[in-house]
Each structure stands twice: as C-alpha cells, then as structure tokens.
GUGUVEX-637362 format. One line per 8 residues: number of its first residue (from 0); their letters; for each residue x, y negated, z of N, C-alpha, C. Coordinates in nm, 4 decimals. Layout:
REM residues N
NUM) A) X,Y,Z,X,Y,Z,X,Y,Z  ...
This chain:
REM residues 181
0) MGELTSGD) 0.0844,0.1182,0.0000,0.0000,0.0000,0.0000,0.0884,-0.1239,0.0000  0.0520,-0.2212,-0.0835,0.1322,-0.3427,-0.0968,0.1072,-0.4400,0.0161  0.1789,-0.5518,0.0109,0.1670,-0.6546,0.1134,0.0421,-0.7402,0.0896  -0.0220,-0.7823,0.1975,-0.1427,-0.8649,0.1911,-0.1049,-1.0075,0.1540  -0.1771,-1.0659,0.0572,-0.1481,-1.2024,0.0136,-0.2692,-1.2921,0.0377  -0.2452,-1.4221,0.0273,-0.3538,-1.5195,0.0416,-0.4599,-1.4990,-0.0648  -0.4173,-1.4622,-0.1843,-0.5114,-1.4375,-0.2937,-0.6054,-1.3222,-0.2621  -0.5514,-1.2165,-0.1998,-0.6347,-1.1022,-0.1610,-0.7416,-1.1451,-0.0601
8) VLTWLNKF) -0.6988,-1.2215,0.0395,-0.7913,-1.2675,0.1434,-0.8975,-1.3588,0.0817  -0.8553,-1.4500,-0.0071,-0.9496,-1.5428,-0.0702,-1.0496,-1.4680,-0.1577  -1.0055,-1.3683,-0.2307,-1.0959,-1.2884,-0.3132,-1.2002,-1.2193,-0.2263  -1.1534,-1.1591,-0.1173,-1.2470,-1.0923,-0.0269,-1.3440,-1.1934,0.0350  -1.2924,-1.3109,0.0760,-1.3772,-1.4143,0.1359,-1.4854,-1.4610,0.0394  -1.4503,-1.4783,-0.0860,-1.5478,-1.5224,-0.1869,-1.6607,-1.4210,-0.2028  -1.6280,-1.2919,-0.1998,-1.7311,-1.1878,-0.2085,-1.8155,-1.1848,-0.0810  -1.7495,-1.1996,0.0354,-1.8176,-1.1934,0.1638,-1.9109,-1.3121,0.1860
16) SVGKNTIT) -1.8744,-1.4289,0.1348,-1.9452,-1.5524,0.1690,-2.0766,-1.5737,0.0940  -2.1089,-1.4883,0.0002,-2.2318,-1.5057,-0.0775,-2.3534,-1.4995,0.0150  -2.4316,-1.6065,0.0152,-2.5537,-1.6134,0.0935,-2.5348,-1.6424,0.2418  -2.4128,-1.6732,0.2833,-2.3860,-1.7001,0.4247,-2.3949,-1.8506,0.4535  -2.4297,-1.8839,0.5765,-2.4396,-2.0208,0.6234,-2.2994,-2.0809,0.6402  -2.2853,-2.2109,0.6193,-2.1563,-2.2797,0.6312,-2.0966,-2.2645,0.7706  -2.1780,-2.2786,0.8714,-2.1295,-2.2677,1.0088,-2.0815,-2.1255,1.0373  -2.1548,-2.0263,0.9871,-2.1159,-1.8866,1.0044,-1.9816,-1.8602,0.9371
24) LNLFLSTL) -1.9658,-1.9127,0.8159,-1.8397,-1.8923,0.7438,-1.7221,-1.9567,0.8165  -1.7413,-2.0773,0.8688,-1.6324,-2.1423,0.9421,-1.5968,-2.0657,1.0686  -1.6957,-2.0096,1.1357,-1.6696,-1.9272,1.2537,-1.5904,-1.8026,1.2138  -1.6291,-1.7428,1.1034,-1.5589,-1.6239,1.0549,-1.4155,-1.6585,1.0143  -1.3970,-1.7727,0.9458,-1.2624,-1.8168,0.9064,-1.1750,-1.8408,1.0298  -1.2330,-1.8974,1.1332,-1.1588,-1.9221,1.2567,-1.1151,-1.7910,1.3212  -1.2046,-1.6932,1.3217,-1.1725,-1.5624,1.3788,-1.0620,-1.4937,1.2989  -1.0757,-1.4963,1.1680,-0.9723,-1.4363,1.0821,-0.8377,-1.5044,1.1011
32) SSFFRFCL) -0.8399,-1.6365,1.1106,-0.7172,-1.7123,1.1279,-0.6486,-1.6742,1.2587  -0.7277,-1.6596,1.3648,-0.6705,-1.6178,1.4937,-0.6099,-1.4778,1.4844  -0.6802,-1.3884,1.4151,-0.6299,-1.2522,1.3988,-0.4983,-1.2517,1.3206  -0.4941,-1.3252,1.2101,-0.3721,-1.3268,1.1285,-0.2577,-1.3986,1.2011  -0.2881,-1.4970,1.2848,-0.1852,-1.5634,1.3652,-0.1250,-1.4627,1.4648  -0.2123,-1.3809,1.5241,-0.1659,-1.2748,1.6140,-0.0746,-1.1783,1.5371  -0.1190,-1.1375,1.4185,-0.0387,-1.0450,1.3372,0.0974,-1.1054,1.3024  0.0997,-1.2348,1.2778,0.2244,-1.3041,1.2456,0.3174,-1.3058,1.3670
40) EEEYLENM) 0.2628,-1.3342,1.4846,0.3441,-1.3373,1.6072,0.3963,-1.1985,1.6436  0.3184,-1.0944,1.6154,0.3600,-0.9569,1.6446,0.4454,-0.8986,1.5322  0.4698,-0.9824,1.4300,0.5553,-0.9469,1.3160,0.4976,-0.8342,1.2302  0.3639,-0.8255,1.2277,0.2990,-0.7335,1.1337,0.2915,-0.7974,0.9953  0.2958,-0.9307,0.9923,0.2972,-1.0072,0.8676,0.4206,-1.0958,0.8647  0.4656,-1.1263,0.7427,0.5827,-1.2136,0.7291,0.5426,-1.3595,0.7151  0.4247,-1.3855,0.6555,0.3782,-1.5243,0.6430,0.2261,-1.5294,0.6579  0.1776,-1.6461,0.6899,0.0341,-1.6663,0.7152,-0.0427,-1.6544,0.5836
48) VMKTRWRL) -0.1485,-1.5746,0.5856,-0.2267,-1.5529,0.4637,-0.3526,-1.6376,0.4607  -0.3819,-1.7097,0.5690,-0.4989,-1.7990,0.5729,-0.4549,-1.9408,0.5399  -0.5400,-2.0139,0.4728,-0.5131,-2.1536,0.4394,-0.6161,-2.2420,0.5086  -0.5685,-2.3505,0.5698,-0.6612,-2.4401,0.6400,-0.7566,-2.5091,0.5432  -0.7179,-2.5258,0.4200,-0.8049,-2.5925,0.3212,-0.9280,-2.5084,0.2861  -0.9307,-2.3825,0.3274,-1.0469,-2.2974,0.3018,-1.1648,-2.3327,0.3918  -1.1372,-2.4058,0.4990,-1.2462,-2.4458,0.5896,-1.3480,-2.5297,0.5139  -1.4731,-2.5062,0.5434,-1.5802,-2.5780,0.4763,-1.6210,-2.7000,0.5574
56) KIPQGLPN) -1.6591,-2.8045,0.4896,-1.7045,-2.9247,0.5570,-1.8497,-2.9035,0.5989  -1.8746,-2.9203,0.7280,-2.0096,-2.9022,0.7808,-2.0805,-3.0371,0.7769  -2.1934,-3.0448,0.7083,-2.2642,-3.1733,0.7001,-2.3205,-3.2136,0.8359  -2.3084,-3.3413,0.8674,-2.3641,-3.3933,0.9923,-2.5135,-3.4147,0.9749  -2.5906,-3.3700,1.0704,-2.7347,-3.3895,1.0650,-2.7700,-3.5343,1.0939  -2.8709,-3.5829,1.0293,-2.9164,-3.7185,1.0547,-2.9994,-3.7216,1.1818  -2.9884,-3.8301,1.2590,-3.0711,-3.8379,1.3796,-3.2183,-3.8483,1.3441  -3.3029,-3.7988,1.4331,-3.4470,-3.8052,1.4109,-3.5017,-3.9338,1.4701
64) YLNEQEYA) -3.5802,-4.0048,1.3919,-3.6432,-4.1276,1.4376,-3.7939,-4.1081,1.4368  -3.8609,-4.1843,1.5216,-4.0065,-4.1785,1.5247,-4.0619,-4.2654,1.4122  -4.1629,-4.2141,1.3418,-4.2317,-4.2993,1.2461,-4.3342,-4.3824,1.3229  -4.4057,-4.4710,1.2542,-4.4979,-4.5625,1.3229,-4.6082,-4.4876,1.3978  -4.6612,-4.3830,1.3380,-4.7681,-4.3064,1.4029,-4.7163,-4.2380,1.5295  -4.5984,-4.1763,1.5215,-4.5399,-4.1095,1.6379,-4.5075,-4.2105,1.7481  -4.4579,-4.3274,1.7078,-4.4269,-4.4327,1.8041,-4.5539,-4.4752,1.8781  -4.6639,-4.4911,1.8049,-4.7917,-4.5286,1.8661,-4.8397,-4.4186,1.9619
72) QVKLAAEK) -4.8233,-4.2918,1.9223,-4.8629,-4.1801,2.0084,-4.7837,-4.1826,2.1393  -4.6556,-4.2090,2.1287,-4.5696,-4.2111,2.2465,-4.6073,-4.3280,2.3373  -4.6332,-4.4448,2.2785,-4.6717,-4.5621,2.3587,-4.8028,-4.5358,2.4325  -4.8989,-4.4720,2.3653,-5.0261,-4.4396,2.4309,-5.0061,-4.3393,2.5440  -4.9256,-4.2392,2.5195,-4.8996,-4.1377,2.6219,-4.8233,-4.1979,2.7402  -4.7364,-4.2964,2.7139,-4.6563,-4.3587,2.8193,-4.7437,-4.4332,2.9197  -4.8610,-4.4776,2.8776,-4.9499,-4.5500,2.9686,-5.0033,-4.4598,3.0799  -4.9976,-4.3289,3.0592,-5.0452,-4.2340,3.1603,-4.9348,-4.1945,3.2581
80) LPLRDRAL) -4.8122,-4.2393,3.2330,-4.6987,-4.2041,3.3185,-4.6980,-4.2876,3.4463  -4.6294,-4.2400,3.5496,-4.6086,-4.3234,3.6685,-4.5330,-4.4514,3.6305  -4.5434,-4.5524,3.7154,-4.4892,-4.6849,3.6844,-4.3398,-4.6819,3.6529  -4.2614,-4.6094,3.7321,-4.1162,-4.6036,3.7065,-4.0864,-4.5440,3.5696  -4.1534,-4.4339,3.5383,-4.1290,-4.3669,3.4111,-4.1719,-4.4546,3.2938  -4.2825,-4.5237,3.3101,-4.3302,-4.6137,3.2044,-4.2309,-4.7276,3.1834  -4.1801,-4.7854,3.2927,-4.0803,-4.8920,3.2819,-3.9540,-4.8398,3.2135  -3.9138,-4.7194,3.2487,-3.7951,-4.6583,3.1884,-3.8133,-4.6404,3.0384
88) ILFLFSSG) -3.9260,-4.5854,2.9985,-3.9523,-4.5612,2.8559,-3.9571,-4.6932,2.7783  -4.0266,-4.7905,2.8327,-4.0350,-4.9208,2.7645,-3.8975,-4.9856,2.7545  -3.8163,-4.9697,2.8586,-3.6811,-5.0259,2.8540,-3.5974,-4.9556,2.7478  -3.6049,-4.8248,2.7424,-3.5295,-4.7500,2.6409,-3.5732,-4.7903,2.5001  -3.7055,-4.7985,2.4789,-3.7569,-4.8354,2.3465,-3.7155,-4.9754,2.3055  -3.7351,-5.0722,2.3935,-3.7174,-5.2113,2.3517,-3.5724,-5.2588,2.3564  -3.4883,-5.1955,2.4393,-3.3495,-5.2414,2.4486,-3.2554,-5.1656,2.3554  -3.2916,-5.0426,2.3220,-3.2037,-4.9614,2.2380,-3.0849,-4.9056,2.3143
96) CRRAEVEK) -3.0924,-4.9038,2.4468,-2.9818,-4.8536,2.5288,-2.9752,-4.7017,2.5252  -2.8554,-4.6531,2.5482,-2.8347,-4.5097,2.5604,-2.8730,-4.4647,2.7011  -2.8944,-4.3364,2.7151,-2.9324,-4.2791,2.8441,-2.8264,-4.3083,2.9502  -2.6999,-4.2892,2.9186,-2.5917,-4.3116,3.0146,-2.5818,-4.4591,3.0529  -2.6139,-4.5477,2.9606,-2.6098,-4.6913,2.9902,-2.7197,-4.7296,3.0890  -2.8374,-4.6721,3.0718,-2.9487,-4.7009,3.1624,-2.9189,-4.6433,3.3002  -2.8535,-4.5291,3.3044,-2.8178,-4.4662,3.4317,-2.7289,-4.5582,3.5146  -2.6352,-4.6300,3.4508,-2.5405,-4.7175,3.5205,-2.5981,-4.8555,3.5533
104) LCIENVNL) -2.7154,-4.8857,3.5025,-2.7721,-5.0196,3.5142,-2.8144,-5.0517,3.6583  -2.7716,-5.1673,3.7074,-2.8101,-5.2144,3.8410,-2.9086,-5.3305,3.8273  -2.9809,-5.3578,3.9343,-3.0813,-5.4636,3.9329,-3.0172,-5.5987,3.9041  -2.8963,-5.6214,3.9573,-2.8301,-5.7497,3.9362,-2.7944,-5.7737,3.7894  -2.7897,-5.6693,3.7093,-2.7568,-5.6827,3.5668,-2.8775,-5.7180,3.4811  -2.9953,-5.7245,3.5420,-3.1184,-5.7479,3.4665,-3.1745,-5.8853,3.5027  -3.2062,-5.9638,3.4001,-3.2710,-6.0929,3.4199,-3.4105,-6.0839,3.3585  -3.5128,-6.0751,3.4442,-3.6501,-6.0579,3.3956,-3.7037,-6.1847,3.3290
112) DSRTAEIL) -3.6550,-6.3019,3.3720,-3.7034,-6.4275,3.3129,-3.6582,-6.4434,3.1681  -3.5301,-6.4159,3.1429,-3.4807,-6.4283,3.0049,-3.4910,-6.2965,2.9280  -3.5381,-6.1908,2.9954,-3.5560,-6.0577,2.9360,-3.4260,-6.0066,2.8732  -3.3183,-6.0159,2.9511,-3.1883,-5.9659,2.9056,-3.1303,-5.8742,3.0125  -3.0409,-5.7885,2.9685,-2.9688,-5.7007,3.0599,-2.8242,-5.6936,3.0149  -2.7334,-5.6929,3.1121,-2.5925,-5.6779,3.0815,-2.5589,-5.5305,3.0992  -2.5265,-5.4662,2.9900,-2.5087,-5.3211,2.9854,-2.3605,-5.2872,2.9800  -2.3205,-5.1908,3.0617,-2.1858,-5.1356,3.0523,-2.1930,-5.0197,2.9535
120) GKGNKYRQ) -2.1391,-5.0430,2.8340,-2.1529,-4.9455,2.7262,-2.0290,-4.8617,2.7049  -2.0173,-4.8104,2.5842,-1.9029,-4.7273,2.5472,-1.7745,-4.8082,2.5590  -1.6686,-4.7421,2.5998,-1.5398,-4.8085,2.6134,-1.5343,-4.9026,2.7321  -1.6261,-4.8864,2.8283,-1.6341,-4.9730,2.9466,-1.6393,-5.1209,2.9103  -1.7136,-5.1514,2.8034,-1.7303,-5.2904,2.7612,-1.8732,-5.3341,2.7914  -1.8864,-5.4567,2.8375,-2.0190,-5.5113,2.8663,-2.0770,-5.5754,2.7417  -2.2072,-5.5630,2.7267,-2.2791,-5.6295,2.6174,-2.4161,-5.6706,2.6683  -2.4705,-5.7716,2.6035,-2.6036,-5.8210,2.6384,-2.7060,-5.7528,2.5486
128) THFSVECA) -2.8180,-5.7150,2.6069,-2.9272,-5.6589,2.5283,-3.0574,-5.7229,2.5752  -3.1517,-5.7305,2.4864,-3.2819,-5.7898,2.5164,-3.3865,-5.6801,2.5247  -3.4931,-5.7074,2.5997,-3.6045,-5.6138,2.6055,-3.7345,-5.6913,2.5932  -3.8426,-5.6180,2.5687,-3.9712,-5.6792,2.5350,-4.0399,-5.7437,2.6554  -4.1388,-5.8291,2.6256,-4.2200,-5.8923,2.7294,-4.2949,-5.7856,2.8077  -4.3514,-5.6894,2.7368,-4.4237,-5.5799,2.8017,-4.3332,-5.5057,2.8999  -4.2106,-5.4806,2.8593,-4.1145,-5.4114,2.9449,-4.0841,-5.4959,3.0684  -4.0667,-5.6266,3.0516,-4.0375,-5.7151,3.1643,-4.1514,-5.7133,3.2660
136) IVLKEYLL) -4.2751,-5.7145,3.2177,-4.3918,-5.7117,3.3073,-4.3957,-5.5820,3.3866  -4.3755,-5.4696,3.3178,-4.3799,-5.3390,3.3848,-4.2609,-5.3228,3.4799  -4.1437,-5.3729,3.4403,-4.0272,-5.3675,3.5294,-4.0524,-5.4481,3.6569  -4.1135,-5.5663,3.6415,-4.1441,-5.6501,3.7572,-4.2407,-5.5777,3.8507  -4.3434,-5.5144,3.7940,-4.4387,-5.4359,3.8741,-4.3678,-5.3225,3.9466  -4.2791,-5.2543,3.8746,-4.2056,-5.1421,3.9332,-4.1189,-5.1889,4.0500  -4.0493,-5.3004,4.0328,-3.9614,-5.3502,4.1386,-4.0407,-5.3967,4.2609  -4.1652,-5.4386,4.2415,-4.2495,-5.4793,4.3543,-4.2909,-5.3600,4.4406
144) TRTYEKKD) -4.2839,-5.2394,4.3846,-4.3265,-5.1199,4.4591,-4.2171,-5.0650,4.5494  -4.0978,-5.1219,4.5441,-3.9884,-5.0686,4.6242,-3.9073,-5.1805,4.6887  -3.8339,-5.1451,4.7927,-3.7410,-5.2397,4.8535,-3.6046,-5.2147,4.7912  -3.5312,-5.3225,4.7718,-3.4030,-5.3057,4.7037,-3.3100,-5.4217,4.7355  -3.1833,-5.3980,4.7058,-3.0805,-5.5012,4.7083,-3.0311,-5.5173,4.5659  -2.9651,-5.6278,4.5379,-2.9207,-5.6577,4.4004,-2.8261,-5.5514,4.3439  -2.7495,-5.4848,4.4293,-2.6518,-5.3852,4.3833,-2.7147,-5.2482,4.3581  -2.8415,-5.2296,4.3947,-2.9083,-5.1002,4.3779,-2.9295,-5.0685,4.2302
152) PLFMNKFG) -2.9354,-4.9392,4.1975,-2.9667,-4.9000,4.0594,-3.1072,-4.9470,4.0211  -3.1258,-4.9773,3.8935,-3.2563,-5.0236,3.8465,-3.3606,-4.9125,3.8592  -3.3255,-4.7920,3.8195,-3.4186,-4.6798,3.8258,-3.3692,-4.5796,3.9292  -3.4584,-4.5451,4.0212,-3.4219,-4.4534,4.1290,-3.5095,-4.3284,4.1245  -3.4555,-4.2187,4.1776,-3.5334,-4.0952,4.1836,-3.6161,-4.0924,4.3121  -3.6878,-3.9849,4.3346,-3.7778,-3.9773,4.4495,-3.7036,-3.9704,4.5827  -3.5734,-3.9431,4.5798,-3.4939,-3.9353,4.7019,-3.4241,-4.0674,4.7339  -3.4459,-4.1692,4.6509,-3.3851,-4.2994,4.6744,-3.2458,-4.3142,4.6170
160) NKLQSNGI) -3.2035,-4.2195,4.5362,-3.0735,-4.2273,4.4687,-3.0956,-4.2732,4.3254  -2.9845,-4.3083,4.2580,-3.0018,-4.3520,4.1194,-3.0508,-4.2362,4.0332  -3.1319,-4.2700,3.9362,-3.1849,-4.1704,3.8433,-3.0718,-4.1266,3.7511  -3.0393,-3.9989,3.7540,-2.9284,-3.9445,3.6758,-2.9692,-3.9272,3.5296  -2.8703,-3.9027,3.4469,-2.8918,-3.8856,3.3035,-2.9896,-3.7725,3.2730  -2.9781,-3.6614,3.3447,-3.0691,-3.5489,3.3185,-3.2109,-3.5816,3.3647  -3.2255,-3.6660,3.4664,-3.3581,-3.7108,3.5089,-3.4237,-3.7972,3.4027  -3.3449,-3.8835,3.3398,-3.3950,-3.9665,3.2300,-3.4374,-3.8772,3.1141
168) YNVVRKLG) -3.3549,-3.7780,3.0844,-3.3863,-3.6837,2.9774,-3.5182,-3.6124,3.0058  -3.5384,-3.5706,3.1308,-3.6617,-3.5003,3.1662,-3.7848,-3.5886,3.1485  -3.7740,-3.7165,3.1821,-3.8860,-3.8096,3.1634,-3.9193,-3.8214,3.0153  -3.8162,-3.8370,2.9326,-3.8368,-3.8515,2.7883,-3.8956,-3.7232,2.7298  -3.8447,-3.6091,2.7727,-3.8955,-3.4807,2.7235,-4.0423,-3.4605,2.7628  -4.0746,-3.4941,2.8870,-4.2136,-3.4818,2.9336,-4.3068,-3.5722,2.8517  -4.2602,-3.6922,2.8234,-4.3409,-3.7845,2.7430,-4.3602,-3.7308,2.6016  -4.2556,-3.6730,2.5449,-4.2664,-3.6149,2.4114,-4.3707,-3.5041,2.4058
176) KMAGL) -4.3736,-3.4218,2.5098,-4.4759,-3.3157,2.5161,-4.6156,-3.3740,2.5304  -4.6273,-3.4778,2.6142,-4.7570,-3.5410,2.6337,-4.8082,-3.6033,2.5037  -4.7156,-3.6557,2.4233,-4.7534,-3.7209,2.2968,-4.7716,-3.6192,2.1846  -4.7431,-3.4932,2.2111,-4.7613,-3.3904,2.1095,-4.6508,-3.3866,2.0059  -4.5304,-3.4276,2.0456,-4.4170,-3.4256,1.9509,-4.3298,-3.3058,1.9749
C-alpha cells in the first residue's frame, strides 16, 4: 500500500461531503485534522495531509427582528406584566440597550425628566441613550413602589438584589410566550 497524500484525502472528502451540512463537514474536518496531527506526532505520517483551506465558511445567521404586528402583540402582552417587568420591557424596546447593559444600570444613571440614561456598554465605555415617554412614566411608577438610594440597581429581583442577566432573559422569554411568539 502506498503513502497517503492530500489528494487522496481530498478525493475521499469530496465523495463523503455530498448532501452534508456545512457545520457537520467542518466538525468532521476538525476531527480528521486532529487525527492526522496525532499520526504526524507519532511518526505514522511524514507530512500533514490535511489543508486548512479545506475548511468551509459558515454563514452567519441574521438576527431576528419583530415585524410591526409582532411588536404590537408584544406591547399588548406587556401591559399584563407586573410593573417592574413592564418597565424593563419598555426600557429594552425604547433604548435599544443590551441585556448586560441594563443589568449594570443604576438609578443614578437614569434621568426621567430628560428621558436619558448613561449606559456602561461594550469596552467599558459610557454612552447616552434615550427612552420613550411611556417608558419614563412606567419607570417613575415602578420607582415609587420601592425604597431606594441613588446607587441602587434600576431593576431589582424579588430578594432585593439587582436583576441578573438570566432574570432579564426570563422576563423577555415569558413575554414572548404570552404574545404567542
């Protein structure tokens, strides 16, 4: 039996890859590459028979956005939520903040009169964001239901601690189910 070459591996890969998913093929290529690297280190092979250029480019999925009808469904469903959750949803919708940014938000960073918030975003950089009049009204109502100091988190859980990222996710997920999405 002759020595294994890159051409042999590529020929076999071309036959094997018919009808396979891109992600599956890249996983298989990674496994083969690890195996052949092992063979090279154990001196079963003299040179690497896998080529990195054989890796396939995996297309990035586009983010999902709500259309106008879905947005209206979510807004209607949000009215049935508790005050904190409704304020959270309205803030997320109108400010465009990320979940982690809202988690870090303190009361002192929010100005209800000018409807702005100073957000600590990616790269530990601060930026100003605006939110809607409706959100400001609901936030004001929410803050009236609790005692707080300026350094306290804007959104708190039932134990009086800041609402964590997974808690925010759960509120959004629950709302999505309520809206039928």
